[in-house]
C-alpha positions in Angstrom: 0.0 0.0 0.0 1.4 3.5 -0.9 2.5 5.7 1.9 0.4 8.7 2.8 2.3 12.0 2.4 2.0 14.9 4.8 2.4 17.3 1.9 -0.5 17.8 -0.5 0.3 15.9 -3.7 0.1 17.4 -7.2 -2.8 16.4 -9.4 -0.6 14.0 -11.3 0.8 12.5 -8.1 -2.7 12.1 -6.6 -4.0 10.4 -9.8 -1.0 8.0 -9.9 -1.5 7.1 -6.3 -5.3 6.6 -6.9 -4.5 4.3 -9.8 -2.1 2.3 -7.6 -4.6 2.1 -4.8 -7.3 0.8 -7.2 -4.9 -1.9 -8.6 -3.9 -3.0 -5.1 -7.5 -3.2 -3.9 -8.6 -5.0 -7.1 -6.1 -7.8 -6.4 -8.3 -8.7 -3.4 -5.5 -9.7 -1.1 -5.8 -6.9 1.5 -7.4 -7.4 4.9 -10.6 -5.5 5.7 -8.6 -3.0 7.7 -6.0 -2.4 4.9 -8.8 -2.1 2.4 -10.5 0.6 4.6 -7.3 2.5 4.9 -6.8 2.4 1.1 -10.4 3.5 0.6 -10.0 6.4 3.1 -6.8 7.5 1.3 -8.6 7.3 -2.0 -11.3 9.6 -0.8 -8.7 12.2 0.3 -6.9 11.9 -3.0 -10.2 12.2 -4.9 -11.1 15.4 -3.1 -7.6 16.8 -3.8 -8.1 16.1 -7.5 -11.5 17.6 -7.5 -10.2 20.8 -5.8 -7.4 21.1 -8.3 -9.8 20.7 -11.2 -12.2 23.3 -9.7 -9.4 25.8 -9.4 -8.2 25.1 -12.9 -11.7 25.6 -14.2 -11.9 29.0 -12.4 -8.6 30.1 -13.9 -9.8 29.2 -17.4 -13.1 31.0 -16.9 -11.2 34.1 -15.7 -8.7 33.9 -18.6 -11.3 33.2 -21.3 -13.6 36.1 -20.3 -13.9 38.1 -23.5 -15.1 41.3 -21.9 -12.2 43.7 -21.9 -14.1 46.2 -19.7 -14.6 43.6 -16.9 -13.0 44.3 -13.6 -10.2 41.9 -12.7 -10.8 39.8 -9.6 -8.0 38.2 -7.6 -7.9 34.5 -7.8 -7.6 33.0 -4.3 -5.4 30.0 -4.2 -6.0 27.6 -1.4 -2.3 26.6 -1.0 
């Protein structure tokens, strides 16, 4: 089972770890306790990925706004 990191992983790292967790769980050789730990880690990683995608979508919306007279709004990064 991959180790949990105290630092927030990048999107790519989170996706790679999620894929690894899925492969490990699909093998069916984990105990119930290990499976639950993998599932919990997967939930955390999924939320991380969702947040990164949400922030990327916000940036794209800001950058693709075609109204040159619009007021610029600061983008708040959660990091």
